[in-house]
Every structure is written in C-alpha cells, then in structure tokens.
C-alpha positions in Angstrom: -34.8 16.6 26.4 -34.7 16.6 22.7 -31.7 14.4 22.0 -28.0 15.1 22.3 -26.6 17.6 24.8 -25.4 20.9 23.3 -21.7 20.2 24.0 -21.7 16.8 22.3 -22.6 18.1 18.8 -19.3 20.1 18.3 -17.2 17.2 19.7 -18.9 14.8 17.2 -18.4 17.3 14.3 -14.9 18.4 15.0 -13.3 15.4 16.7 -15.1 12.1 16.2 -16.1 12.4 12.6 -12.7 13.6 11.3 -11.0 10.8 13.4 -13.3 8.2 11.8 -12.6 9.6 8.3 -8.9 9.4 9.0 -9.2 5.8 10.3 -11.2 4.9 7.2 -8.4 6.4 5.0 -5.7 4.5 6.9 -7.7 1.3 6.5 -8.1 1.7 2.8 -4.3 2.4 2.4 -3.4 -0.5 4.5 -5.7 -2.8 2.5 -4.1 -1.6 -0.7 -0.6 -2.1 0.7 -1.4 -5.6 1.8 -2.6 -6.4 -1.7 0.5 -4.9 -3.2 2.7 -6.9 -0.9 0.9 -10.1 -1.7 1.3 -9.5 -5.4 5.0 -8.7 -5.0 5.5 -11.8 -2.9 3.9 -13.9 -5.6 6.1 -12.4 -8.3 9.2 -12.9 -6.1 8.2 -16.6 -5.6 7.7 -17.1 -9.4 11.1 -15.5 -10.1 12.7 -17.7 -7.4 11.2 -20.8 -9.0 12.3 -19.7 -12.4 15.9 -19.0 -11.2 16.0 -22.5 -9.5 14.9 -24.1 -12.8 17.5 -22.3 -14.8 20.2 -23.2 -12.3 19.1 -26.8 -12.3 19.4 -26.9 -16.1 22.8 -25.2 -16.0 24.0 -27.8 -13.5 22.8 -30.6 -15.8 24.6 -29.0 -18.7 27.8 -28.6 -16.6 27.5 -32.3 -15.4 27.1 -33.5 -19.0 30.1 -31.5 -20.2 32.3 -32.9 -17.4 31.4 -36.5 -18.4 32.6 -35.9 -21.9 
C-alpha cells in the first residue's frame, strides 16, 4: 500500500476540494456581511441618538414659547 486508494483521489479533487473552497468563500462573504451590518447598526444608533437630541431641543423650544 502506497497511500490513498485510487478511487479516493478523484473524489478529493472533484468533490471535497471544490466544496471546501466554496465553504471558504461563503465564510468570507458572511464575515464581511456581519461587519457591514455592525457598521450600519452603529450608524443607525448614532442617527437615532442625534434625532432624539434634536427632538428634545425642539420640545424645550416649544415649551419655552408656550410659557411666553
């Protein structure tokens, strides 16, 4: 015996290796998407805080105008 059986080499070459390559590609895309989603979530949170601050200031101005 000199190693792998004759039938195993084509399976490795035409099935296993392409499948591993495809899984690696999917993993890389998923990682990039997860990063993009985290960045977008952070931006959305910042915009929400900014919107809340603006609305708070507008409420204070409205309250001040109603007192006069």
